[in-house]
DRENDO-1510 file (C-alpha; in Angstrom, 1 decimal, always signed):
<recs>
REC; n; res; u; v; w
REC; 1; MET; -117.0; +60.2; -49.1 .
REC; 2; SER; -118.3; +59.0; -52.5 .
REC; 3; GLU; -121.5; +59.9; -54.3 .
REC; 4; ILE; -123.1; +56.7; -55.4 .
REC; 5; THR; -126.3; +58.2; -56.7 .
REC; 6; GLU; -127.9; +61.6; -56.3 .
REC; 7; GLN; -129.4; +60.5; -53.0 .
REC; 8; ILE; -126.8; +58.0; -51.7 .
REC; 9; TRP; -123.3; +58.7; -50.3 .
REC; 10; LEU; -120.9; +56.0; -49.2 .
REC; 11; GLY; -118.0; +56.5; -46.8 .
REC; 12; SER; -116.2; +55.7; -43.5 .
REC; 13; TYR; -117.2; +56.2; -39.9 .
REC; 14; GLY; -114.8; +59.2; -39.8 .
REC; 15; ASP; -116.7; +60.7; -42.7 .
REC; 16; SER; -120.0; +60.5; -40.7 .
REC; 17; ALA; -118.5; +63.2; -38.3 .
REC; 18; ASN; -117.9; +65.6; -41.2 .
REC; 19; GLU; -121.0; +67.8; -40.6 .
REC; 20; PRO; -120.0; +70.6; -43.0 .
REC; 21; PHE; -119.7; +68.0; -45.8 .
REC; 22; LEU; -123.0; +66.3; -44.9 .
REC; 23; GLU; -124.8; +69.7; -44.6 .
REC; 24; GLU; -123.4; +70.9; -47.9 .
REC; 25; ARG; -124.9; +67.9; -49.6 .
REC; 26; GLN; -128.2; +68.2; -47.7 .
REC; 27; ILE; -127.7; +64.7; -46.2 .
REC; 28; THR; -130.4; +64.2; -43.5 .
REC; 29; HIS; -130.1; +60.4; -42.8 .
REC; 30; ILE; -127.3; +58.1; -41.7 .
REC; 31; LEU; -127.2; +54.4; -42.1 .
REC; 32; CYS; -124.6; +52.7; -39.9 .
REC; 33; CYS; -123.6; +49.2; -41.1 .
REC; 34; ALA; -121.3; +48.2; -38.3 .
REC; 35; GLU; -121.9; +46.3; -35.1 .
REC; 36; GLU; -119.0; +47.9; -33.3 .
REC; 37; LEU; -119.7; +51.6; -34.1 .
REC; 38; PRO; -122.1; +54.0; -32.5 .
REC; 39; LEU; -124.8; +55.6; -34.6 .
REC; 40; ARG; -123.7; +59.3; -34.8 .
REC; 41; VAL; -127.2; +60.8; -34.5 .
REC; 42; GLY; -128.9; +62.4; -31.5 .
REC; 43; PHE; -127.2; +63.1; -28.2 .
REC; 44; PRO; -124.3; +63.3; -27.7 .
REC; 45; TYR; -123.8; +63.6; -31.5 .
REC; 46; SER; -125.6; +65.8; -33.9 .
REC; 47; GLN; -129.3; +66.5; -33.5 .
REC; 48; HIS; -129.5; +67.3; -37.3 .
REC; 49; TYR; -129.8; +63.7; -38.5 .
REC; 50; GLU; -132.0; +60.7; -38.4 .
REC; 51; GLY; -130.4; +57.3; -38.5 .
REC; 52; TYR; -130.5; +53.6; -38.3 .
REC; 53; LYS; -127.9; +51.0; -37.3 .
REC; 54; VAL; -127.6; +47.4; -38.7 .
REC; 55; PRO; -125.2; +45.3; -36.6 .
REC; 56; LEU; -123.1; +43.8; -39.4 .
REC; 57; VAL; -119.9; +42.1; -38.2 .
REC; 58; ASP; -116.6; +43.2; -39.8 .
REC; 59; ASP; -115.6; +40.7; -42.5 .
REC; 60; LYS; -117.6; +37.8; -41.2 .
REC; 61; ALA; -120.8; +36.3; -42.5 .
REC; 62; ASP; -123.2; +34.2; -40.5 .
REC; 63; GLU; -126.9; +33.2; -40.7 .
REC; 64; LYS; -128.0; +36.8; -39.9 .
REC; 65; THR; -125.9; +38.6; -42.6 .
REC; 66; LYS; -128.4; +38.2; -45.4 .
REC; 67; GLY; -131.2; +39.4; -43.2 .
REC; 68; TYR; -129.2; +42.4; -42.2 .
REC; 69; PHE; -128.4; +43.2; -45.8 .
REC; 70; LEU; -132.1; +43.1; -46.7 .
REC; 71; GLU; -133.2; +45.0; -43.6 .
REC; 72; ALA; -130.7; +47.8; -44.3 .
REC; 73; ALA; -131.7; +47.9; -48.0 .
REC; 74; SER; -135.3; +48.3; -47.0 .
REC; 75; ILE; -134.6; +51.2; -44.6 .
REC; 76; LEU; -132.5; +52.8; -47.4 .
REC; 77; ASP; -135.3; +52.4; -49.9 .
REC; 78; GLY; -137.9; +54.0; -47.5 .
REC; 79; TRP; -135.7; +57.0; -47.0 .
REC; 80; ILE; -134.9; +57.3; -50.8 .
REC; 81; ARG; -138.6; +57.1; -51.6 .
REC; 82; ALA; -139.3; +59.8; -49.1 .
REC; 83; GLY; -136.8; +62.0; -51.0 .
REC; 84; LYS; -134.1; +62.0; -48.4 .
REC; 85; LYS; -130.3; +62.1; -49.0 .
REC; 86; VAL; -128.5; +59.3; -47.1 .
REC; 87; PHE; -125.0; +58.7; -46.0 .
REC; 88; VAL; -124.2; +54.9; -45.6 .
REC; 89; HIS; -121.1; +53.8; -43.7 .
REC; 90; CYS; -119.3; +51.1; -41.9 .
REC; 91; PHE; -115.8; +51.5; -40.4 .
REC; 92; ALA; -114.0; +52.2; -43.7 .
REC; 93; GLY; -116.8; +52.3; -46.3 .
REC; 94; ILE; -115.3; +49.4; -48.2 .
REC; 95; SER; -117.1; +46.1; -47.4 .
REC; 96; ARG; -120.2; +46.1; -45.2 .
REC; 97; SER; -121.8; +49.4; -46.3 .
REC; 98; ALA; -120.9; +48.7; -50.0 .
REC; 99; SER; -122.6; +45.3; -49.7 .
REC; 100; VAL; -125.7; +47.0; -48.3 .
REC; 101; ILE; -125.8; +49.5; -51.2 .
REC; 102; ILE; -125.3; +46.6; -53.7 .
REC; 103; THR; -128.3; +44.8; -52.0 .
REC; 104; TYR; -130.4; +48.0; -52.3 .
REC; 105; LEU; -129.5; +48.4; -56.0 .
REC; 106; MET; -130.4; +44.8; -56.8 .
REC; 107; VAL; -133.6; +44.5; -54.7 .
REC; 108; TYR; -135.1; +47.9; -55.2 .
REC; 109; LYS; -133.7; +49.1; -58.5 .
REC; 110; GLY; -133.5; +45.8; -60.3 .
REC; 111; TRP; -129.8; +45.8; -61.1 .
REC; 112; SER; -127.7; +42.7; -61.3 .
REC; 113; PHE; -124.9; +42.0; -58.8 .
REC; 114; ASP; -122.3; +42.7; -61.5 .
REC; 115; LEU; -123.9; +45.9; -62.5 .
REC; 116; ALA; -124.3; +47.2; -59.0 .
REC; 117; PHE; -120.8; +46.1; -58.1 .
REC; 118; GLN; -119.3; +47.8; -61.1 .
REC; 119; HIS; -121.3; +51.0; -60.5 .
REC; 120; LEU; -120.0; +51.2; -56.9 .
REC; 121; LYS; -116.5; +50.4; -58.0 .
REC; 122; LEU; -116.7; +53.3; -60.5 .
REC; 123; ARG; -118.0; +55.7; -57.9 .
REC; 124; ARG; -115.7; +54.4; -55.0 .
REC; 125; PRO; -112.8; +52.4; -56.4 .
REC; 126; ARG; -111.7; +51.2; -53.0 .
REC; 127; ILE; -114.8; +49.1; -52.3 .
REC; 128; HIS; -114.1; +45.4; -51.7 .
REC; 129; PRO; -117.0; +43.4; -50.2 .
REC; 130; HIS; -115.6; +40.6; -48.1 .
REC; 131; SER; -115.4; +37.2; -49.9 .
REC; 132; GLU; -117.9; +35.7; -47.4 .
REC; 133; PHE; -120.4; +38.4; -48.5 .
REC; 134; ILE; -120.3; +37.6; -52.2 .
REC; 135; PRO; -122.2; +34.3; -52.1 .
REC; 136; ILE; -124.9; +36.0; -50.0 .
REC; 137; LEU; -125.2; +38.9; -52.5 .
REC; 138; LYS; -125.4; +36.4; -55.4 .
REC; 139; ALA; -128.1; +34.4; -53.5 .
REC; 140; ILE; -130.1; +37.6; -53.2 .
REC; 141; GLU; -129.6; +38.3; -56.9 .
REC; 142; ALA; -130.8; +34.8; -57.8 .
REC; 143; LYS; -134.2; +35.3; -56.2 .
REC; 144; LEU; -134.8; +38.5; -58.2 .
REC; 145; PRO; -136.8; +38.7; -61.4 .
REC; 146; THR; -135.1; +39.4; -64.8 .
REC; 147; LEU; -132.7; +42.3; -64.5 .
REC; 148; PRO; -132.0; +45.3; -66.8 .
REC; 149; LEU; -128.8; +45.5; -68.8 .
REC; 150; GLN; -127.9; +49.0; -67.6 .
REC; 151; PRO; -128.9; +51.3; -64.8 .
REC; 152; PRO; -131.3; +54.3; -65.5 .
REC; 153; TYR; -128.6; +56.9; -64.8 .
REC; 154; TYR; -130.8; +59.7; -66.2 .
REC; 155; GLN; -133.4; +59.2; -63.4 .
REC; 156; LYS; -133.3; +60.5; -59.9 .
REC; 157; ASP; -133.3; +57.8; -57.3 .
REC; 158; SER; -136.8; +58.6; -56.1 .
REC; 159; GLU; -138.1; +58.4; -59.7 .
REC; 160; ALA; -136.3; +55.2; -60.8 .
REC; 161; GLN; -138.1; +52.0; -60.2 .
</recs>
C-alpha cells in the first residue's frame, strides 16, 4: 500500500484484506475500482468499513470509462470532505485505481494531469495507467479551468481546495 495523501491510500485487492494495516492508518472507507472484484466491506467481509464499487474493466476503455472515473472521483471527494481516510484499489493498484485518483486530483484539487501523474508515480512508482486511459484523463483535464503549477503539499486533503 502507498500513501498518496494524508487521507488517500492506493494499493491492490490483496491489500484491501490487510485489516491491521487499514486499522493502524484509521482507514474507514474502501473504493474498489474493478469490475471483477468483490467489494470487501460488510458480510462476509469486515463490518468495519464503508465502501463503493466502480465497475472499471481491466485495461480496456469504452464509452463508460470516463463516467466511471468521474463517478469514483466524486465519491472519493465526498469521503475526503467528510474527513475520512480512504483506501482505493483495483486488482494490482497500478492502472484503474491510479487513474481514478488522478481524476480526483485533477477535478477536485485542480492539478494538471502531469502533476497528478508525477505525484502518484513518486508515491507509488509502479503505477502505470493503461494507454487507453490516458486520452480519457487528458480529455478530463482539458475541460478544467487553469491549473496550479504545484500541489499544496502543506495542506490536509480536507482543507485543500
